[in-house]
N, C-alpha and C positions, 0 to 999 in steps of 0.2 A: 504494500500500500504506500502510495506517495503522499508525503506531507508537503504542505505549502511552506516553503522557506522564505519568509518575508524579507530577509536580508539579501537574497538573490533576486528578488523581484525588482523590476525597473522602477524608476521614479514615476514614470508615466502610468504604469499599472497601479502603483500605490495611490496616486492621485485619482485615478479612475475609480478605484474601490472606495476611496474617501468620498468622492462625489456621489457615487451610487448610494452609499450609506447615508449621506446627508439628505439625498432626495427621499429615500425611504423614511428616514426619521422626520423630515419636514411634513410629508404626507400623513404619516401616523399622528404627528402632533396636531395637525389641523383636524383630521377626522376624529381623533380621540378627545378633542376638547370642544368640538362644534356645539355640542348640546348645552354648553355653559354660556353660549351667547344668547342674547334675547332674540325673539322671533323677527324683530326688525333691528338690523345692525347699523350703527353709525359707521359709514364706510369712507367718509372724507371729513377732514377737519380743517378749520381755519388756523391762522398763525397763533391764535391764543389757545388752541386746543378744543375749541367749541365745534361740535358736529354741524356740518352744513349740507350733508347728503346722506341718504340711507338706502339700504337694500334689504330685501327679505333675506333671512339667514341662509336659506338654501342657495340663493343666487350669490351671496357674498362668499360662502364656502366654495362654490364652484369657481368663482372668479379667482379667489386666492389660490386654489389648486392649479388652475390653468397658468397663472402667473408664476407660481413656485416651480412648476414643472417645465413649461415651455421656454422661459427666458434662460434659465441655467442650461437646459438641454441644448438650446441654440448656441450658447457660448461654447459648450463642450464639443459641439459638432463643427464649430467654425473652421478649424484647420482642414478638416475633410472637405468642407464646402469650398475652401480657398483653392484646393487642388483642381477644382472644376472651372475656376475663373482664369482669364488671361493674366499672366504675370505682371503685365503693365498696370493692372488694377491694384496690385499690392503696394501698400504705402509703408515700405521698409527703407531705412537708411541703407544705402549701397545695395539696392535690390538686385541689380545685375549680378553682383558677386554672390549674394545669399541665395538667390533663386536659380543659380546655375545648376544644371543637372547633377553634378558631382557633390553638391552641398544641399540639395533639396530635402533629402531625408533628415539631415541634421537640423535644417531650418524648421521643418514641419514638427520635429520632436520638441524643439524649444517652444514653438508656438502652441503645440498641444498641451504642454505642461503649463504654460501661461494661462491658456483659456480654461483648463481644468481647475486651476487655482481660482480664477475668476468665477467659474461656475459654483465652486464651493463657497466663496465669499457671498455670492448672490443668494444661495440657499440659506445661509445663516442670516443674512440681512432681511430677507423676506420673512423668515420665521420670527425674527425679533419684531418686525413691524406688526405681524399678526398678534404676537404676544402683547405688544403695546395697545392694540385695539381691544384685546380681551381685558387688559387692565383698565382701560378707559371705561369699559362697561361695568366695572365693579364699583364705580363712583356714582353718586347721585347728586347732581345731574352728571351725565356722561361727559367726561373731559379727558382728552389725550394729554399726556405729559409731554409738553413741548421740549422740556429739558432733556428727557430721555430720547425723544425723537431726534433732536439735534445732535446729541452725543452719539447715537447709533449711526446717524448719517455721516457725521464727521469721521468716525472710525472707519466706516465703509469707504468713504472718499479718500481718506489717508492711505488705506491699503491699496486702492486702485491707483493712486498717484505713485506710490512706492513701486508697485509691480510694473506699471507702465514705464517708469523711469529706468528700472533695472532692465527691462526688455529693450528700451531704446539704447541704453549703453552697450548692451550685448551685441546688438546689430549695428551699432555705430562704429565699432572697431573692426578693422580687417586685419587678420593676422599677417605679420610681416613674412612674406614668402622666403626671404633670405634666412630667417630664423627656423623655419620649418623644414628646411632641406638639410 
């Protein structure tokens, strides 16, 4: 019987399993807590945390599940989708170098890892937003914590900026051919 040796597993596989686990946990979280929401859910809030739009609970839960599944899934699939597009549409520094046939596999691996991390971050962010809406409904009157919403958004945006910066620096440098020979 073969055992899964996590140390030998590639970073991409580990990230994919993390992404899949977060997807499953996010869906389970929403489905497992849906009954605690009121029959009419405040689905949108103004800047002071006051609700200004509502949805029936079933529609809200369906919308949250669609958002929580489709957007991260689209991000996770992005590198595969990119292989179907003309290379001229890729917005990479030194794209001619990085999209050359001999480097395409390496480039796609880096992009796959980046987009899997992004998909994981989106899963967590959407779950936090859902949790904040649940917490808002525990108050009378319903009120979303703008402090928590801003903190969650700031952390999410900080992670996006950090990851995007790292990705840019990785593709902005071209190895010196004289040092690799």
